[in-house]
C-alpha positions, 0 to 999 in steps of 0.5 A: 466776333472772332475767337480772339475778339471774344477772348479779349472782351472777357473779364478774367478773374485774378488767378489767385482768387480763382484758385482759392474760390474753385480749388481751395488754394492759398495765394502762397501755393501759387507761382504767379505768371502775371495776373491770370496765369500761375504755376503750382508746385504739385509737391505742395498739395497733399492727398491722393488723386480721387476725382472722377476722370472723364476723357473727351475724344473724337471721331477721325479728324477731318479738314472741317474740324470736330471741336474736341478741345472746344467740347472739353472746355464746354463740358467743364463749364457745363459741369460747373454750371450744374453745381459740380466741382469740375476742372479741365486738363488740356495740352499746351498749343504748339507754335507749329500748328499755331503758325501753320495749318491748324491754328491754336488749341485754346478752344473756340467761340464761347468755349475757350481757355484764356488768356487765349493769345498768351496760351497759344504763343509763349505761355509760361515758356514750358515748350522753350524749356523742353526745346532747350533741354533737348538741344542741350543734350544734342550739344553735349553729344557733339561736344563729347565727339569733339573732345576725344569721344571717350565713350567711343560713340559712332558718329554715324549712329547718333540718333538724338536730333535737335528740336524746334517748336516751329514747322520748318521742312528745311531742317528735317535733314541737315549737316552740322560741323561744317567749317573745319575741325574747330567747329566739331565733327561733320555729320548728318542729323536733323530737327524734330518739332518739339512736340514730337521730341522724346523730351516732351513725351518724358515730360508728360509721363513723368510722375515728378521731378525725380522720375523726370531726371531718371527718365532723361538719364535713360534716353539713348542717344546712339550707339558706340562702335561695338553696337551698344546703346549709349545713354544720356546718363553716360554723358552726365547730361540728365542733371543739367537737362532736369535743371532746365525743366524744374520750373516747367514741370509744375502745371499751369493754371488758367481759366475758361471764359466762364471761370472754370479752372483749367490746367494746361500743361505739356503737349505731345502729338498724338500721331507721333507720341501719346498725345495727352497732357501731363500726368503731373497736371492730371493727378494734381487736378484729381486732388483738387476737384470732384470731376476732371475732364481731359482730352486725347489728341486726334481721333479715338484710334490715335489719342484714346488708344494711347491715353488708355494703353500708354498714359493710364498704364504708366500712371495708374490712372483709371478713367471713369467715362468717355465722350466721343465728339462728332459733327454732322459735317465730319460724318458727311465727309467720311461718307464721301462728300467733298469739303466744298459741299459739306453745308448741303443736306445729305442724309445718306452721307451722314448714314454712310459716315456713321460707320466711322463713329460706330468703329470708334464706339466699338473700340472704346468699349474694348477698354471697358469705359462707358461712353456717350456721344456729343454732337457738336452742332454747326449752323448748317446742320439740318433737322433731318440730318440731326434726326438721322444721327440721333436714330443711328446712335439709338440703334447702337444703344449709345446716348447722344447729346446735342451740344451748342457750347461754341455758340452758348458756352456752358449753357450749351453743354448743360445737357451734356454735363447732366448726362455725363454726371448720370453716367458717373453715378450710374450703377449700370455704367461702371467703368471696368477699364483695362488696357487691351494687351498685357505688359509681357506680350511680345512687341510684334503681338502688341502691334498686331493687337492694336492694328487688328483691334483698333484699326481693323487691319488684317495684320501688320506688314514688317520689313525684314529689318523691323522684324529682326529689331523687334525680335531682338528687343523682345530679349530685353526689358523693352519687351514690357514697353507699350507700343505707340503706332505713329501714323496719319490721323485722318484714316484708320489705315496708313493712307490718309485718303481712305475715309470712313471705316476702312478695313481689310488692309495690312498696316505697314510698319517701316521703322521702329524706334525705342523711346527709352526715357518715355518707355514706349516703342514707336512704330512708324506706319506709312509716311509720317513726319516728325518735323512738319512743313508750312502750308502754301498759305500758313496761318502766320500770314493772318497773325499781326500786332499793332503799335499798341501790342494788340494781337490779331489773327490768332484762332 
């Protein structure tokens, strides 16, 4: 059966009953969105986050797919199966990938969060609220320019763009205000996909409603004619933006196919922003469970690095363990095998491609977090390939567990769950988590540290304009911000064609942007888009709905 058919055949537990049974919540503490979805006001839950926190990350992604979200869900189900009070924290899927190339992000096979079709589409409307808040600020800016421009904003230096949660390359660069003075000032601008917007990053890093409003007020929309930053608070925009987000900031509770509670909330891209679910949802789950399993986007070099250096640094979270997901297919791809030949046995390619996993294992260890490897099993994997993979893991001194959760649900991740529990309870594998650079290091040194330590670049390559900007920012409070390198997820370098464990290159930083509200510095490396386009054959062509309202084609 397809993913959507499996999800549709599942018997879901009413969300109020699941919340009471698994989390000890009363019906009055839930804000229901139908029978199987609900929001929870985190302010209504007493206590401090005290559970163990497990991060699921992965090797560098490939076109074959690694199943990181599926493994996160399977691990949560496996932990429940062995009697542990576990909860899952995931990001919400973006409509861009859902209708574009990647498809949805609710897991797959028998390791899914449900109702899958609703989660992958409009869900509880959070992303629409984030888009609306983003675009409200854009309209306030243009309205200010139209009605006298008291702040003396330079129209050529407005940096705030509009947002839409769909892939649309035609909106990357646009001109607004056409049709005469009555339609506002004519100027160039553009759209970003909502998951790449600063409002999304703020939404996921805010500790609560008050912090959300503060951060929205800090947003820089552009500069005035004297070259000074203009903030959203100067336009008196943060209050109305927060009003649009006051319900969205409450975490969403759903369930897996095996009725494990799952908070699905927020969704910044990991190759552009920090790629993690909301701090609010993670801390709420950690108040209500003994073990929380969460994920970070793309490979460990993008997602885990930003989870550690940005999300944990800003929130005070301290991860206790991590799981790196790998597949035989992905290792063969990084070992030089063409996508069309991945089903053919190739032990030598597995060995070559293991260099990619080894690099990620080394990187995680630099943060002081104990790690195990989950081999997400595919039907085409051969016994010889699996044996070689296990031997390679043993050679690195890391535990490797075979997992079949896609086919067998929680039962297929039971061994993985037991090994994770052993790690969490072991006195020899205690997490000594720490970010890899201090707050007061210069921005150039922070970028060099990430480039050298995580990506294995010899150095960073800066244009004179970028160098000047970074040195100028170091004279301000921005110096204390963490850095977020935005680059292709498919390679350690900025060149997506370089597979495996490439090293000995310079990381080209072509542009630097400051997310004043999210409180991190974005460094764009190579060619990276903040508004994707649809592929030649988009996933939208497979998606349909019949006269009864039944959806097909979602995955």
